[in-house]
C-alpha positions as CSV (number, residue, x, y, z in Angstrom):
1,X,155.4,64.4,94.7
2,X,154.9,67.8,96.3
3,X,151.7,69.0,97.9
4,X,149.9,71.7,96.0
5,X,148.4,74.6,97.5
6,X,146.0,77.0,95.3
7,X,146.5,80.5,96.5
8,X,143.8,82.8,96.8
9,X,143.2,85.6,94.0
10,X,142.7,89.2,95.5
11,X,142.4,92.7,93.7
12,X,145.7,94.8,93.6
13,X,145.7,97.2,96.6
14,X,148.5,100.1,96.7
15,X,149.3,99.1,100.2
16,X,150.4,95.7,99.2
17,X,153.9,94.5,98.9
18,X,154.1,92.8,95.6
19,X,156.5,90.1,94.2
20,X,156.2,91.0,90.4
21,X,157.1,88.0,88.1
22,X,158.4,88.2,84.7
23,X,155.6,87.4,82.2
24,X,155.9,83.5,80.9
25,X,158.9,83.0,82.9
26,X,157.8,80.1,85.2
27,X,157.8,80.0,89.1
28,X,158.8,83.3,90.7
29,X,159.9,81.8,93.7
30,X,161.8,78.2,94.1
31,X,163.1,76.7,97.3
32,X,163.4,73.1,98.5
33,X,160.4,72.2,100.5
34,X,157.7,69.6,99.3
35,X,155.1,72.1,98.5
36,X,154.4,74.1,95.4
37,X,152.1,77.2,95.2
38,X,149.6,77.4,92.5
39,X,147.8,80.5,91.1
40,X,144.3,80.6,92.1
41,X,143.3,81.7,88.8
42,X,145.0,79.4,86.0
43,X,146.8,76.9,88.0
44,X,150.3,78.0,87.0
45,X,153.2,77.2,89.6
46,X,154.2,80.4,91.3
47,X,156.2,78.9,94.0
48,X,158.1,75.6,93.3
49,X,159.4,73.6,96.3
50,X,158.4,76.3,98.9
51,X,155.7,76.8,101.6
52,X,153.6,79.9,102.6
53,X,154.8,79.7,105.9
54,X,158.6,80.1,104.6
55,X,157.5,83.0,102.6
56,X,155.7,84.6,105.8
57,X,159.0,84.2,108.0
58,X,161.1,85.3,105.1
59,X,159.3,88.5,103.7
60,X,157.8,90.8,106.2
61,X,155.2,92.9,104.6
62,X,153.0,95.6,106.7
63,X,149.4,94.9,104.9
64,X,149.7,91.9,102.4
65,X,152.1,90.0,100.5
66,X,151.3,89.2,97.0
67,X,152.9,87.8,93.9
68,X,151.9,88.2,90.4
69,X,151.4,85.0,88.1
70,X,153.7,85.1,85.1
71,X,151.2,83.3,83.0
72,X,147.9,85.4,83.8
73,X,149.1,88.3,85.8
74,X,146.5,87.7,88.6
75,X,147.6,89.0,92.1
76,X,147.7,85.9,94.5
77,X,147.7,86.3,98.4
78,X,150.9,84.9,100.0
79,X,150.1,86.4,103.4
80,X,148.3,89.2,105.2
81,X,148.5,90.6,108.4
82,X,144.9,89.0,109.1
83,X,145.9,85.6,108.0
84,X,147.9,83.3,110.4
85,X,150.3,80.9,109.1
86,X,152.9,80.7,111.7
87,X,151.9,78.5,114.7
88,X,153.0,80.2,118.0
89,X,156.5,79.2,119.4
């Protein structure tokens, strides 16, 4: 069973980089890790088998990276310049 991480719901900010989902189409992002990312508002799986760390490393965003939930359309925070996710190497 995958670990489940509930994301923080945030207000949309014009400076945000947004991964916009198609309504009612299931997970927006699918990977091969053992972590699922859940919508902070409704609990829908937004990221299936993927981690915030992977998304942090894969998608550069100057302000914040958010993803919309395909079910309730809430903006969920993946990472922010103020949210440390990656351990120093």
